[in-house]
C-alpha positions in Angstrom: -17.2 53.3 46.2 -16.8 55.7 49.1 -13.7 56.6 50.9 -14.5 54.3 53.8 -15.0 51.3 51.6 -11.8 52.1 49.7 -9.9 52.3 53.0 -11.3 48.9 54.0 -10.3 47.4 50.7 -6.8 48.8 51.0 -6.5 47.3 54.5 -7.6 43.8 53.3 -5.0 44.0 50.4 -2.3 45.1 52.8 -3.1 42.3 55.3 -3.0 39.7 52.5 0.2 41.1 51.1 1.8 40.9 54.6 0.5 37.3 55.2 1.8 36.2 51.8 5.2 37.8 52.3 5.6 35.9 55.5 4.6 32.6 54.0 6.8 33.2 50.9 9.8 34.2 53.0 9.6 31.4 55.6 7.6 28.5 54.1 7.2 28.8 50.4 6.1 25.4 49.0 5.1 24.0 52.4 1.5 23.2 53.1 1.3 25.7 56.0 3.3 28.4 57.8 3.7 28.1 61.5 3.9 31.8 62.3 5.5 31.5 65.8 8.4 29.3 64.6 8.4 30.8 61.1 8.7 27.3 59.7 6.7 25.3 57.2 4.6 22.3 58.0 3.3 19.7 55.6 0.1 18.0 56.9 -0.9 17.3 53.2 2.4 15.6 52.4 4.2 18.7 51.1 1.8 19.5 48.2 2.2 23.2 48.6 -1.5 23.5 49.7 -1.1 27.2 50.7 0.4 28.1 47.3 -2.4 26.4 45.4 -5.1 27.8 47.7 -3.8 31.3 47.5 -3.7 31.6 43.7 -7.2 32.9 43.2 -7.1 35.2 46.2 -3.8 36.8 45.1 -5.3 37.4 41.6 -8.6 38.8 42.9 -6.8 41.2 45.2 -4.7 42.5 42.4 -1.4 41.1 43.8 -0.1 40.3 40.3 3.6 40.0 41.3 2.8 37.7 44.2 0.5 35.7 41.9 3.2 35.4 39.3 5.7 34.0 41.8 3.1 31.5 43.1 2.1 30.5 39.6 5.8 29.9 38.8 6.2 27.7 41.9 3.2 25.6 40.8 4.6 25.3 37.3 8.1 24.4 38.4 7.7 22.6 41.8 4.2 21.2 42.3 4.2 17.4 42.3 1.5 14.9 43.1 4.1 12.1 43.5 4.0 12.5 47.3 1.7 10.6 49.6 0.6 11.8 53.0 -0.5 9.1 55.4 -4.2 9.2 56.1 -3.6 9.8 59.8 -2.3 13.3 58.9 -5.5 14.3 57.2 -7.3 16.9 59.4 -10.5 15.7 61.0 -12.4 18.7 59.5 -11.6 17.3 56.0 -13.4 14.0 56.0 -13.7 13.9 52.2 -10.0 14.2 51.8 -9.4 11.4 54.3 -12.0 9.2 52.6 -10.5 9.8 49.2 -7.0 9.1 50.5 -8.1 5.9 52.2 -9.8 4.6 49.0 -6.7 5.4 46.9 -4.3 3.6 49.3 -6.5 0.5 49.2 -6.5 0.4 45.4 -2.7 0.5 45.1 
């Protein structure tokens, strides 16, 4: 790998580290971070969607300390006992909305 490619890789890792640090400081466990207000938002009912989604990325980027803290959050705090109303499911996620609707009709 050349110097230019290494520089680009380092920039990607630095950007991911910065983004994760902001989420971890201001919204850890929330589904999303709202960067302007620095507050968490839970459109998926507070399942910690960002933490779960970030695990593989943190690992692949070599951010082992960040991965460890995220893994610990999943082990200690992740719960599927919450329910998000179907109306909160994003339009771009029709499979999630469909699955949620079918689950709520079965209960």
